[in-house]
TIVO-2410 file (N, C-alpha, C; in nm, 3 decimals):
# residues 193
REC num residu      c1      c2      c3 atome chaine
REC   1      M  -4.520  -2.547   0.376     N      A
REC   1      M  -4.524  -2.427   0.455    CA      A
REC   1      M  -4.395  -2.408   0.534     C      A
REC   2      K  -4.339  -2.519   0.589     N      A
REC   2      K  -4.216  -2.511   0.665    CA      A
REC   2      K  -4.100  -2.469   0.576     C      A
REC   3      T  -4.091  -2.525   0.457     N      A
REC   3      T  -3.982  -2.489   0.367    CA      A
REC   3      T  -3.994  -2.345   0.322     C      A
REC   4      K  -4.115  -2.294   0.311     N      A
REC   4      K  -4.135  -2.155   0.272    CA      A
REC   4      K  -4.084  -2.063   0.383     C      A
REC   5      R  -4.111  -2.099   0.510     N      A
REC   5      R  -4.062  -2.019   0.623    CA      A
REC   5      R  -3.909  -2.022   0.630     C      A
REC   6      K  -3.851  -2.142   0.606     N      A
REC   6      K  -3.706  -2.154   0.608    CA      A
REC   6      K  -3.644  -2.067   0.499     C      A
REC   7      T  -3.702  -2.070   0.383     N      A
REC   7      T  -3.651  -1.992   0.271    CA      A
REC   7      T  -3.660  -1.842   0.303     C      A
REC   8      V  -3.773  -1.797   0.357     N      A
REC   8      V  -3.791  -1.656   0.393    CA      A
REC   8      V  -3.691  -1.619   0.503     C      A
REC   9      F  -3.672  -1.708   0.599     N      A
REC   9      F  -3.579  -1.684   0.709    CA      A
REC   9      F  -3.435  -1.671   0.656     C      A
REC  10      I  -3.394  -1.763   0.568     N      A
REC  10      I  -3.258  -1.761   0.511    CA      A
REC  10      I  -3.239  -1.636   0.427     C      A
REC  11      V  -3.340  -1.599   0.346     N      A
REC  11      V  -3.331  -1.478   0.264    CA      A
REC  11      V  -3.319  -1.355   0.354     C      A
REC  12      A  -3.393  -1.353   0.465     N      A
REC  12      A  -3.386  -1.239   0.558    CA      A
REC  12      A  -3.247  -1.228   0.620     C      A
REC  13      I  -3.189  -1.341   0.661     N      A
REC  13      I  -3.056  -1.340   0.720    CA      A
REC  13      I  -2.953  -1.293   0.618     C      A
REC  14      L  -2.963  -1.345   0.495     N      A
REC  14      L  -2.871  -1.302   0.390    CA      A
REC  14      L  -2.884  -1.153   0.361     C      A
REC  15      A  -3.007  -1.102   0.364     N      A
REC  15      A  -3.030  -0.959   0.341    CA      A
REC  15      A  -2.965  -0.875   0.451     C      A
REC  16      V  -2.977  -0.921   0.576     N      A
REC  16      V  -2.915  -0.849   0.688    CA      A
REC  16      V  -2.763  -0.850   0.675     C      A
REC  17      I  -2.706  -0.968   0.642     N      A
REC  17      I  -2.561  -0.979   0.625    CA      A
REC  17      I  -2.513  -0.890   0.511     C      A
REC  18      L  -2.585  -0.892   0.399     N      A
REC  18      L  -2.550  -0.810   0.285    CA      A
REC  18      L  -2.558  -0.661   0.320     C      A
REC  19      S  -2.662  -0.622   0.395     N      A
REC  19      S  -2.677  -0.482   0.436    CA      A
REC  19      S  -2.562  -0.439   0.526     C      A
REC  20      L  -2.523  -0.525   0.620     N      A
REC  20      L  -2.411  -0.493   0.708    CA      A
REC  20      L  -2.281  -0.479   0.629     C      A
REC  21      A  -2.261  -0.566   0.531     N      A
REC  21      A  -2.140  -0.559   0.449    CA      A
REC  21      A  -2.136  -0.429   0.370     C      A
REC  22      V  -2.250  -0.387   0.312     N      A
REC  22      V  -2.257  -0.262   0.236    CA      A
REC  22      V  -2.228  -0.143   0.327     C      A
REC  23      V  -2.287  -0.141   0.447     N      A
REC  23      V  -2.264  -0.031   0.542    CA      A
REC  23      V  -2.116  -0.027   0.582     C      A
REC  24      F  -2.056  -0.143   0.604     N      A
REC  24      F  -1.916  -0.149   0.643    CA      A
REC  24      F  -1.826  -0.095   0.533     C      A
REC  25      V  -1.849  -0.138   0.407     N      A
REC  25      V  -1.766  -0.092   0.295    CA      A
REC  25      V  -1.783   0.057   0.273     C      A
REC  26      I  -1.904   0.109   0.279     N      A
REC  26      I  -1.928   0.252   0.262    CA      A
REC  26      I  -1.863   0.329   0.375     C      A
REC  27      G  -1.868   0.277   0.496     N      A
REC  27      G  -1.805   0.342   0.611    CA      A
REC  27      G  -1.655   0.353   0.596     C      A
REC  28      L  -1.591   0.253   0.536     N      A
REC  28      L  -1.446   0.258   0.513    CA      A
REC  28      L  -1.410   0.366   0.413     C      A
REC  29      R  -1.492   0.381   0.309     N      A
REC  29      R  -1.463   0.481   0.206    CA      A
REC  29      R  -1.481   0.623   0.257     C      A
REC  30      V  -1.573   0.642   0.350     N      A
REC  30      V  -1.604   0.775   0.401    CA      A
REC  30      V  -1.510   0.812   0.516     C      A
REC  31      A  -1.438   0.716   0.574     N      A
REC  31      A  -1.350   0.743   0.689    CA      A
REC  31      A  -1.251   0.853   0.653     C      A
REC  32      P  -1.235   0.950   0.741     N      A
REC  32      P  -1.143   1.060   0.711    CA      A
REC  32      P  -0.999   1.009   0.701     C      A
REC  33      E  -0.921   1.074   0.614     N      A
REC  33      E  -0.783   1.034   0.594    CA      A
REC  33      E  -0.700   1.052   0.719     C      A
REC  34      K  -0.736   1.146   0.804     N      A
REC  34      K  -0.660   1.172   0.925    CA      A
REC  34      K  -0.660   1.053   1.018     C      A
REC  35      A  -0.764   0.972   1.011     N      A
REC  35      A  -0.775   0.858   1.101    CA      A
REC  35      A  -0.687   0.741   1.057     C      A
REC  36      L  -0.641   0.743   0.932     N      A
REC  36      L  -0.559   0.634   0.883    CA      A
REC  36      L  -0.417   0.646   0.937     C      A
REC  37      L  -0.356   0.534   0.966     N      A
REC  37      L  -0.220   0.530   1.018    CA      A
REC  37      L  -0.121   0.565   0.908     C      A
REC  38      K  -0.034   0.660   0.936     N      A
REC  38      K   0.068   0.700   0.840    CA      A
REC  38      K   0.198   0.630   0.878     C      A
REC  39      I   0.245   0.542   0.792     N      A
REC  39      I   0.360   0.460   0.824    CA      A
REC  39      I   0.490   0.527   0.781     C      A
REC  40      M   0.496   0.585   0.662     N      A
REC  40      M   0.620   0.646   0.612    CA      A
REC  40      M   0.590   0.787   0.562     C      A
REC  41      A   0.694   0.869   0.559     N      A
REC  41      A   0.682   1.003   0.504    CA      A
REC  41      A   0.650   0.993   0.355     C      A
REC  42      D   0.585   1.097   0.302     N      A
REC  42      D   0.544   1.097   0.162    CA      A
REC  42      D   0.662   1.083   0.066     C      A
REC  43      K   0.778   1.138   0.102     N      A
REC  43      K   0.892   1.138   0.011    CA      A
REC  43      K   0.975   1.011   0.018     C      A
REC  44      V   0.947   0.922   0.112     N      A
REC  44      V   1.026   0.800   0.129    CA      A
REC  44      V   0.968   0.691   0.039     C      A
REC  45      D   1.054   0.635  -0.048     N      A
REC  45      D   1.011   0.528  -0.138    CA      A
REC  45      D   1.026   0.392  -0.073     C      A
REC  46      L   1.122   0.378   0.018     N      A
REC  46      L   1.148   0.250   0.082    CA      A
REC  46      L   1.214   0.276   0.216     C      A
REC  47      Q   1.171   0.205   0.318     N      A
REC  47      Q   1.233   0.215   0.450    CA      A
REC  47      Q   1.250   0.074   0.506     C      A
REC  48      I   1.372   0.042   0.551     N      A
REC  48      I   1.397  -0.090   0.606    CA      A
REC  48      I   1.483  -0.080   0.731     C      A
REC  49      K   1.476  -0.183   0.814     N      A
REC  49      K   1.555  -0.190   0.937    CA      A
REC  49      K   1.660  -0.299   0.925     C      A
REC  50      N   1.764  -0.287   1.008     N      A
REC  50      N   1.872  -0.385   1.013    CA      A
REC  50      N   1.930  -0.411   0.873     C      A
REC  51      V   1.989  -0.308   0.817     N      A
REC  51      V   2.037  -0.309   0.680    CA      A
REC  51      V   2.180  -0.363   0.673     C      A
REC  52      R   2.205  -0.443   0.572     N      A
REC  52      R   2.341  -0.487   0.537    CA      A
REC  52      R   2.346  -0.488   0.385     C      A
REC  53      Y   2.430  -0.400   0.330     N      A
REC  53      Y   2.439  -0.384   0.185    CA      A
REC  53      Y   2.585  -0.395   0.144     C      A
REC  54      T   2.614  -0.475   0.043     N      A
REC  54      T   2.750  -0.493  -0.007    CA      A
REC  54      T   2.751  -0.468  -0.157     C      A
REC  55      E   2.857  -0.400  -0.203     N      A
REC  55      E   2.871  -0.370  -0.345    CA      A
REC  55      E   3.019  -0.362  -0.380     C      A
REC  56      V   3.055  -0.410  -0.496     N      A
REC  56      V   3.190  -0.392  -0.548    CA      A
REC  56      V   3.179  -0.295  -0.665     C      A
REC  57      G   3.244  -0.180  -0.651     N      A
REC  57      G   3.235  -0.076  -0.753    CA      A
REC  57      G   3.327  -0.101  -0.871     C      A
REC  58      D   3.315  -0.016  -0.973     N      A
REC  58      D   3.397  -0.025  -1.094    CA      A
REC  58      D   3.545  -0.011  -1.062     C      A
REC  59      S   3.577   0.066  -0.958     N      A
REC  59      S   3.718   0.089  -0.922    CA      A
REC  59      S   3.777  -0.028  -0.845     C      A
REC  60      G   3.697  -0.129  -0.814     N      A
REC  60      G   3.746  -0.244  -0.740    CA      A
REC  60      G   3.732  -0.230  -0.590     C      A
REC  61      I   3.680  -0.116  -0.543     N      A
REC  61      I   3.659  -0.095  -0.401    CA      A
REC  61      I   3.531  -0.168  -0.358     C      A
REC  62      K   3.541  -0.244  -0.251     N      A
REC  62      K   3.424  -0.314  -0.197    CA      A
REC  62      K   3.365  -0.230  -0.084     C      A
REC  63      W   3.235  -0.206  -0.093     N      A
REC  63      W   3.161  -0.132   0.008    CA      A
REC  63      W   3.079  -0.231   0.089     C      A
REC  64      E   3.071  -0.209   0.218     N      A
REC  64      E   2.974  -0.281   0.301    CA      A
REC  64      E   2.914  -0.178   0.394     C      A
REC  65      I   2.783  -0.161   0.387     N      A
REC  65      I   2.713  -0.066   0.471    CA      A
REC  65      I   2.622  -0.144   0.564     C      A
REC  66      I   2.634  -0.116   0.693     N      A
REC  66      I   2.548  -0.177   0.795    CA      A
REC  66      I   2.482  -0.063   0.871     C      A
REC  67      A   2.350  -0.069   0.888     N      A
REC  67      A   2.280   0.038   0.957    CA      A
REC  67      A   2.157  -0.016   1.029     C      A
REC  68      D   2.118   0.054   1.136     N      A
REC  68      D   1.995   0.018   1.206    CA      A
REC  68      D   1.873   0.040   1.117     C      A
REC  69      T   1.873   0.153   1.044     N      A
REC  69      T   1.761   0.189   0.957    CA      A
REC  69      T   1.813   0.255   0.831     C      A
REC  70      A   1.747   0.228   0.719     N      A
REC  70      A   1.780   0.294   0.593    CA      A
REC  70      A   1.650   0.341   0.527     C      A
REC  71      R   1.655   0.461   0.472     N      A
REC  71      R   1.542   0.514   0.394    CA      A
REC  71      R   1.596   0.552   0.257     C      A
REC  72      Y   1.523   0.513   0.154     N      A
REC  72      Y   1.565   0.542   0.017    CA      A
REC  72      Y   1.470   0.644  -0.044     C      A
REC  73      L   1.525   0.755  -0.092     N      A
REC  73      L   1.449   0.861  -0.157    CA      A
REC  73      L   1.484   0.860  -0.305     C      A
REC  74      K   1.400   0.797  -0.385     N      A
REC  74      K   1.431   0.774  -0.527    CA      A
REC  74      K   1.448   0.904  -0.604     C      A
REC  75      R   1.358   0.999  -0.585     N      A
REC  75      R   1.365   1.126  -0.659    CA      A
REC  75      R   1.495   1.201  -0.634     C      A
REC  76      E   1.544   1.195  -0.511     N      A
REC  76      E   1.666   1.266  -0.474    CA      A
REC  76      E   1.791   1.181  -0.495     C      A
REC  77      N   1.775   1.054  -0.537     N      A
REC  77      N   1.889   0.961  -0.549    CA      A
REC  77      N   1.968   0.958  -0.419     C      A
REC  78      M   1.897   0.941  -0.307     N      A
REC  78      M   1.959   0.952  -0.176    CA      A
REC  78      M   1.915   0.836  -0.087     C      A
REC  79      A   2.011   0.782  -0.013     N      A
REC  79      A   1.982   0.683   0.091    CA      A
REC  79      A   2.026   0.743   0.224     C      A
REC  80      L   1.938   0.737   0.324     N      A
REC  80      L   1.965   0.793   0.456    CA      A
REC  80      L   1.975   0.679   0.556     C      A
REC  81      F   2.075   0.684   0.643     N      A
REC  81      F   2.101   0.575   0.736    CA      A
REC  81      F   2.105   0.628   0.879     C      A
REC  82      E   2.063   0.544   0.973     N      A
REC  82      E   2.075   0.572   1.116    CA      A
REC  82      E   2.168   0.467   1.176     C      A
REC  83      K   2.258   0.511   1.264     N      A
REC  83      K   2.358   0.423   1.327    CA      A
REC  83      K   2.427   0.340   1.219     C      A
REC  84      V   2.511   0.408   1.143     N      A
REC  84      V   2.569   0.349   1.023    CA      A
REC  84      V   2.716   0.312   1.042     C      A
REC  85      T   2.756   0.202   0.981     N      A
REC  85      T   2.896   0.161   0.972    CA      A
REC  85      T   2.925   0.130   0.826     C      A
REC  86      V   3.031   0.189   0.773     N      A
REC  86      V   3.071   0.168   0.635    CA      A
REC  86      V   3.210   0.106   0.637     C      A
REC  87      R   3.224  -0.007   0.571     N      A
REC  87      R   3.354  -0.074   0.561    CA      A
REC  87      R   3.397  -0.069   0.415     C      A
REC  88      L   3.512  -0.006   0.390     N      A
REC  88      L   3.569   0.002   0.256    CA      A
REC  88      L   3.688  -0.092   0.249     C      A
REC  89      V   3.690  -0.177   0.148     N      A
REC  89      V   3.805  -0.265   0.125    CA      A
REC  89      V   3.863  -0.223  -0.010     C      A
REC  90      M   3.987  -0.173  -0.005     N      A
REC  90      M   4.054  -0.125  -0.126    CA      A
REC  90      M   4.100  -0.242  -0.211     C      A
REC  91      K   4.137  -0.215  -0.337     N      A
REC  91      K   4.184  -0.320  -0.428    CA      A
REC  91      K   4.303  -0.397  -0.371     C      A
REC  92      D   4.390  -0.326  -0.298     N      A
REC  92      D   4.510  -0.390  -0.243    CA      A
REC  92      D   4.485  -0.459  -0.108     C      A
REC  93      G   4.359  -0.460  -0.061     N      A
REC  93      G   4.324  -0.530   0.062    CA      A
REC  93      G   4.319  -0.443   0.186     C      A
REC  94      R   4.367  -0.317   0.178     N      A
REC  94      R   4.359  -0.227   0.294    CA      A
REC  94      R   4.213  -0.201   0.328     C      A
REC  95      T   4.184  -0.186   0.458     N      A
REC  95      T   4.046  -0.163   0.501    CA      A
REC  95      T   4.034  -0.034   0.580     C      A
REC  96      F   3.917   0.026   0.569     N      A
REC  96      F   3.882   0.145   0.645    CA      A
REC  96      F   3.737   0.127   0.692     C      A
REC  97      V   3.715   0.142   0.821     N      A
REC  97      V   3.580   0.129   0.877    CA      A
REC  97      V   3.541   0.266   0.932     C      A
REC  98      M   3.431   0.319   0.882     N      A
REC  98      M   3.380   0.450   0.926    CA      A
REC  98      M   3.244   0.426   0.990     C      A
REC  99      N   3.218   0.494   1.101     N      A
REC  99      N   3.086   0.481   1.161    CA      A
REC  99      N   3.042   0.615   1.220     C      A
REC 100      G   2.910   0.626   1.239     N      A
REC 100      G   2.854   0.749   1.294    CA      A
REC 100      G   2.706   0.732   1.321     C      A
REC 101      D   2.647   0.838   1.374     N      A
REC 101      D   2.505   0.834   1.410    CA      A
REC 101      D   2.414   0.836   1.288     C      A
REC 102      Q   2.448   0.917   1.187     N      A
REC 102      Q   2.368   0.925   1.064    CA      A
REC 102      Q   2.459   0.920   0.943     C      A
REC 103      G   2.404   0.870   0.835     N      A
REC 103      G   2.477   0.867   0.708    CA      A
REC 103      G   2.386   0.905   0.594     C      A
REC 104      R   2.447   0.959   0.488     N      A
REC 104      R   2.372   1.004   0.372    CA      A
REC 104      R   2.452   0.966   0.248     C      A
REC 105      L   2.396   0.881   0.163     N      A
REC 105      L   2.466   0.831   0.044    CA      A
REC 105      L   2.396   0.880  -0.082     C      A
REC 106      D   2.472   0.947  -0.169     N      A
REC 106      D   2.421   0.982  -0.301    CA      A
REC 106      D   2.434   0.856  -0.385     C      A
REC 107      T   2.321   0.799  -0.427     N      A
REC 107      T   2.323   0.669  -0.494    CA      A
REC 107      T   2.380   0.675  -0.635     C      A
REC 108      Q   2.395   0.794  -0.692     N      A
REC 108      Q   2.456   0.805  -0.825    CA      A
REC 108      Q   2.607   0.825  -0.815     C      A
REC 109      S   2.651   0.924  -0.739     N      A
REC 109      S   2.794   0.954  -0.731    CA      A
REC 109      S   2.867   0.863  -0.632     C      A
REC 110      R   2.794   0.801  -0.542     N      A
REC 110      R   2.849   0.718  -0.434    CA      A
REC 110      R   2.925   0.802  -0.331     C      A
REC 111      D   2.904   0.933  -0.330     N      A
REC 111      D   2.959   1.017  -0.224    CA      A
REC 111      D   2.876   0.996  -0.099     C      A
REC 112      M   2.942   1.004   0.016     N      A
REC 112      M   2.872   0.978   0.141    CA      A
REC 112      M   2.912   1.080   0.245     C      A
REC 113      E   2.815   1.117   0.329     N      A
REC 113      E   2.839   1.206   0.443    CA      A
REC 113      E   2.799   1.129   0.568     C      A
REC 114      I   2.884   1.135   0.671     N      A
REC 114      I   2.853   1.070   0.798    CA      A
REC 114      I   2.861   1.175   0.908     C      A
REC 115      D   2.758   1.181   0.992     N      A
REC 115      D   2.748   1.281   1.098    CA      A
REC 115      D   2.734   1.217   1.235     C      A
REC 116      G   2.783   1.286   1.337     N      A
REC 116      G   2.758   1.249   1.476    CA      A
REC 116      G   2.846   1.137   1.526     C      A
REC 117      N   2.935   1.168   1.619     N      A
REC 117      N   3.023   1.068   1.681    CA      A
REC 117      N   3.093   0.982   1.577     C      A
REC 118      V   3.157   1.047   1.484     N      A
REC 118      V   3.218   0.977   1.372    CA      A
REC 118      V   3.354   0.920   1.412     C      A
REC 119      G   3.376   0.796   1.376     N      A
REC 119      G   3.506   0.732   1.397    CA      A
REC 119      G   3.549   0.662   1.270     C      A
REC 120      I   3.681   0.659   1.248     N      A
REC 120      I   3.739   0.586   1.136    CA      A
REC 120      I   3.851   0.501   1.194     C      A
REC 121      V   3.854   0.377   1.154     N      A
REC 121      V   3.963   0.287   1.194    CA      A
REC 121      V   4.019   0.224   1.067     C      A
REC 122      S   4.151   0.237   1.050     N      A
REC 122      S   4.214   0.175   0.933    CA      A
REC 122      S   4.264   0.037   0.972     C      A
REC 123      G   4.291  -0.044   0.872     N      A
REC 123      G   4.338  -0.179   0.896    CA      A
REC 123      G   4.472  -0.185   0.970     C      A
REC 124      N   4.553  -0.078   0.962     N      A
REC 124      N   4.682  -0.079   1.031    CA      A
REC 124      N   4.675  -0.015   1.170     C      A
REC 125      G   4.553   0.017   1.217     N      A
REC 125      G   4.538   0.065   1.354    CA      A
REC 125      G   4.524   0.214   1.370     C      A
REC 126      D   4.531   0.292   1.263     N      A
REC 126      D   4.508   0.437   1.275    CA      A
REC 126      D   4.362   0.459   1.314     C      A
REC 127      R   4.340   0.549   1.409     N      A
REC 127      R   4.204   0.581   1.455    CA      A
REC 127      R   4.182   0.731   1.445     C      A
REC 128      F   4.069   0.768   1.389     N      A
REC 128      F   4.033   0.908   1.374    CA      A
REC 128      F   3.899   0.931   1.440     C      A
REC 129      A   3.880   1.051   1.498     N      A
REC 129      A   3.751   1.088   1.556    CA      A
REC 129      A   3.719   1.231   1.514     C      A
REC 130      T   3.594   1.253   1.476     N      A
REC 130      T   3.545   1.385   1.439    CA      A
REC 130      T   3.393   1.382   1.454     C      A
REC 131      D   3.326   1.492   1.417     N      A
REC 131      D   3.180   1.489   1.427    CA      A
REC 131      D   3.111   1.488   1.291     C      A
REC 132      R   3.190   1.505   1.181     N      A
REC 132      R   3.132   1.496   1.046    CA      A
REC 132      R   3.244   1.469   0.946     C      A
REC 133      L   3.214   1.383   0.850     N      A
REC 133      L   3.311   1.360   0.743    CA      A
REC 133      L   3.238   1.333   0.614     C      A
REC 134      W   3.313   1.349   0.505     N      A
REC 134      W   3.262   1.321   0.372    CA      A
REC 134      W   3.355   1.221   0.306     C      A
REC 135      Y   3.296   1.124   0.239     N      A
REC 135      Y   3.373   1.032   0.154    CA      A
REC 135      Y   3.343   1.073   0.010     C      A
REC 136      R   3.448   1.110  -0.065     N      A
REC 136      R   3.434   1.148  -0.206    CA      A
REC 136      R   3.478   1.029  -0.291     C      A
REC 137      N   3.381   0.964  -0.352     N      A
REC 137      N   3.407   0.838  -0.421    CA      A
REC 137      N   3.500   0.855  -0.542     C      A
REC 138      A   3.474   0.953  -0.628     N      A
REC 138      A   3.556   0.969  -0.749    CA      A
REC 138      A   3.702   0.995  -0.714     C      A
REC 139      A   3.726   1.074  -0.611     N      A
REC 139      A   3.863   1.107  -0.570    CA      A
REC 139      A   3.918   1.005  -0.471     C      A
REC 140      R   3.834   0.915  -0.422     N      A
REC 140      R   3.870   0.816  -0.320    CA      A
REC 140      R   3.941   0.885  -0.204     C      A
REC 141      R   3.866   0.980  -0.144     N      A
REC 141      R   3.924   1.058  -0.036    CA      A
REC 141      R   3.819   1.079   0.073     C      A
REC 142      I   3.868   1.084   0.197     N      A
REC 142      I   3.787   1.114   0.314    CA      A
REC 142      I   3.829   1.252   0.362     C      A
REC 143      E   3.731   1.339   0.391     N      A
REC 143      E   3.766   1.474   0.433    CA      A
REC 143      E   3.668   1.526   0.537     C      A
REC 144      T   3.716   1.624   0.613     N      A
REC 144      T   3.631   1.695   0.708    CA      A
REC 144      T   3.683   1.837   0.722     C      A
REC 145      D   3.594   1.928   0.759     N      A
REC 145      D   3.636   2.065   0.791    CA      A
REC 145      D   3.622   2.090   0.941     C      A
REC 146      R   3.597   1.985   1.016     N      A
REC 146      R   3.574   1.992   1.160    CA      A
REC 146      R   3.699   1.952   1.239     C      A
REC 147      P   3.699   1.976   1.372     N      A
REC 147      P   3.809   1.926   1.453    CA      A
REC 147      P   3.820   1.774   1.439     C      A
REC 148      V   3.944   1.726   1.432     N      A
REC 148      V   3.969   1.583   1.413    CA      A
REC 148      V   4.088   1.542   1.499     C      A
REC 149      A   4.081   1.421   1.553     N      A
REC 149      A   4.192   1.366   1.630    CA      A
REC 149      A   4.230   1.233   1.567     C      A
REC 150      M   4.362   1.209   1.559     N      A
REC 150      M   4.413   1.084   1.503    CA      A
REC 150      M   4.505   1.022   1.607     C      A
REC 151      E   4.497   0.892   1.621     N      A
REC 151      E   4.581   0.822   1.717    CA      A
REC 151      E   4.630   0.692   1.655     C      A
REC 152      N   4.758   0.662   1.679     N      A
REC 152      N   4.815   0.535   1.639    CA      A
REC 152      N   4.929   0.504   1.736     C      A
REC 153      G   4.909   0.401   1.815     N      A
REC 153      G   5.010   0.366   1.915    CA      A
REC 153      G   5.026   0.476   2.017     C      A
REC 154      N   5.148   0.529   2.031     N      A
REC 154      N   5.176   0.633   2.129    CA      A
REC 154      N   5.166   0.774   2.074     C      A
REC 155      V   5.120   0.790   1.952     N      A
REC 155      V   5.113   0.922   1.888    CA      A
REC 155      V   4.968   0.965   1.874     C      A
REC 156      R   4.943   1.091   1.912     N      A
REC 156      R   4.810   1.150   1.894    CA      A
REC 156      R   4.829   1.285   1.828     C      A
REC 157      I   4.759   1.305   1.716     N      A
REC 157      I   4.767   1.431   1.642    CA      A
REC 157      I   4.624   1.484   1.628     C      A
REC 158      S   4.607   1.613   1.651     N      A
REC 158      S   4.475   1.674   1.634    CA      A
REC 158      S   4.489   1.799   1.549     C      A
REC 159      G   4.379   1.842   1.494     N      A
REC 159      G   4.377   1.962   1.412    CA      A
REC 159      G   4.235   1.993   1.370     C      A
REC 160      V   4.221   2.092   1.287     N      A
REC 160      V   4.090   2.127   1.230    CA      A
REC 160      V   4.100   2.110   1.079     C      A
REC 161      G   4.016   2.023   1.027     N      A
REC 161      G   4.016   1.994   0.885    CA      A
REC 161      G   4.116   1.886   0.851     C      A
REC 162      M   4.074   1.794   0.763     N      A
REC 162      M   4.159   1.683   0.724    CA      A
REC 162      M   4.121   1.637   0.584     C      A
REC 163      I   4.220   1.597   0.509     N      A
REC 163      I   4.198   1.529   0.381    CA      A
REC 163      I   4.284   1.403   0.384     C      A
REC 164      F   4.221   1.289   0.360     N      A
REC 164      F   4.292   1.163   0.361    CA      A
REC 164      F   4.267   1.094   0.227     C      A
REC 165      H   4.374   1.080   0.147     N      A
REC 165      H   4.365   1.015   0.016    CA      A
REC 165      H   4.382   0.865   0.036     C      A
REC 166      L   4.280   0.787   0.004     N      A
REC 166      L   4.283   0.644   0.027    CA      A
REC 166      L   4.381   0.570  -0.063     C      A
REC 167      D   4.398   0.615  -0.188     N      A
REC 167      D   4.484   0.544  -0.282    CA      A
REC 167      D   4.629   0.536  -0.234     C      A
REC 168      D   4.680   0.649  -0.186     N      A
REC 168      D   4.821   0.651  -0.145    CA      A
REC 168      D   4.840   0.671   0.006     C      A
REC 169      S   4.731   0.666   0.083     N      A
REC 169      S   4.734   0.682   0.230    CA      A
REC 169      S   4.800   0.813   0.271     C      A
REC 170      K   4.780   0.917   0.195     N      A
REC 170      K   4.837   1.049   0.226    CA      A
REC 170      K   4.737   1.127   0.312     C      A
REC 171      L   4.783   1.171   0.429     N      A
REC 171      L   4.699   1.244   0.525    CA      A
REC 171      L   4.747   1.388   0.534     C      A
REC 172      T   4.652   1.482   0.524     N      A
REC 172      T   4.683   1.623   0.541    CA      A
REC 172      T   4.590   1.682   0.645     C      A
REC 173      L   4.646   1.738   0.753     N      A
REC 173      L   4.568   1.814   0.850    CA      A
REC 173      L   4.581   1.960   0.809     C      A
REC 174      L   4.469   2.034   0.812     N      A
REC 174      L   4.466   2.166   0.750    CA      A
REC 174      L   4.504   2.282   0.841     C      A
REC 175      S   4.471   2.278   0.971     N      A
REC 175      S   4.504   2.390   1.058    CA      A
REC 175      S   4.502   2.347   1.205     C      A
REC 176      Q   4.556   2.435   1.291     N      A
REC 176      Q   4.557   2.417   1.436    CA      A
REC 176      Q   4.609   2.279   1.476     C      A
REC 177      I   4.720   2.242   1.422     N      A
REC 177      I   4.775   2.107   1.441    CA      A
REC 177      I   4.850   2.099   1.573     C      A
REC 178      R   4.823   1.993   1.648     N      A
REC 178      R   4.892   1.964   1.774    CA      A
REC 178      R   4.926   1.817   1.775     C      A
REC 179      A   5.039   1.784   1.838     N      A
REC 179      A   5.081   1.644   1.846    CA      A
REC 179      A   5.122   1.610   1.988     C      A
REC 180      S   5.095   1.487   2.029     N      A
REC 180      S   5.135   1.436   2.159    CA      A
REC 180      S   5.200   1.300   2.138     C      A
REC 181      Y   5.295   1.270   2.226     N      A
REC 181      Y   5.363   1.142   2.216    CA      A
REC 181      Y   5.379   1.084   2.355     C      A
REC 182      G   5.357   0.954   2.369     N      A
REC 182      G   5.384   0.884   2.495    CA      A
REC 182      G   5.271   0.892   2.594     C      A
REC 183      D   5.307   0.908   2.725     N      A
REC 183      D   5.212   0.899   2.836    CA      A
REC 183      D   5.109   1.012   2.839     C      A
REC 184      T   5.133   1.122   2.768     N      A
REC 184      T   5.037   1.233   2.770    CA      A
REC 184      T   4.906   1.196   2.702     C      A
REC 185      L   4.902   1.079   2.637     N      A
REC 185      L   4.781   1.037   2.565    CA      A
REC 185      L   4.672   0.986   2.658     C      A
REC 186      R   4.702   0.956   2.780     N      A
REC 186      R   4.603   0.896   2.870    CA      A
REC 186      R   4.485   0.989   2.898     C      A
REC 187      Q   4.504   1.118   2.886     N      A
REC 187      Q   4.398   1.214   2.916    CA      A
REC 187      Q   4.324   1.253   2.788     C      A
REC 188      G   4.194   1.248   2.793     N      A
REC 188      G   4.111   1.300   2.685    CA      A
REC 188      G   4.112   1.221   2.556     C      A
REC 189      V   4.148   1.095   2.560     N      A
REC 189      V   4.147   1.015   2.438    CA      A
REC 189      V   4.002   0.977   2.406     C      A
REC 190      P   3.956   1.000   2.283     N      A
REC 190      P   3.817   0.965   2.250    CA      A
REC 190      P   3.794   0.814   2.256     C      A
REC 191      K   3.670   0.776   2.283     N      A
REC 191      K   3.635   0.634   2.285    CA      A
REC 191      K   3.610   0.589   2.142     C      A
REC 192      W   3.668   0.477   2.107     N      A
REC 192      W   3.654   0.423   1.971    CA      A
REC 192      W   3.553   0.311   1.974     C      A
REC 193      R   3.479   0.298   1.867     N      A
REC 193      R   3.380   0.190   1.857    CA      A
REC 193      R   3.445   0.065   1.805     C      A
***
């Protein structure tokens, strides 16, 4: 009689546990989608923090991209960066470091756009400041249609629009060009990162 009661008791407990499990599973399936936590946007295939990416391209140029955050959009062949720094090392060893608030890389063409507080520093000390620039990979050129300032030593040159050919270090300012030399540089010099 005692074993029969124990068996009935154990079966009852198992039935209650099984019933609770079924109610719990059904409750999860019926839960509205709005209540679920949405972690990434629908179009984002991958999102990571504290990014460091290095690549050596066919042309021999070494890329290093460092960013606080990167999002990869596979359908658009696009990588989006926040607080980005791009270091280009040319075949001959010359370096160019570009940084800005946001970056956008076409993963097929390797063209890149950098926006917001953009700075460029070359290995020989040339410093450029603007608010948007484009790196054209096939042409190996950096360009902007925005106001730009360049400084090296005691010389400061500003203008609107710039094309800088990386292969031969040829710089062209497109319009409204002004130059300063010597002590006049102390006023209004942009802060470099």
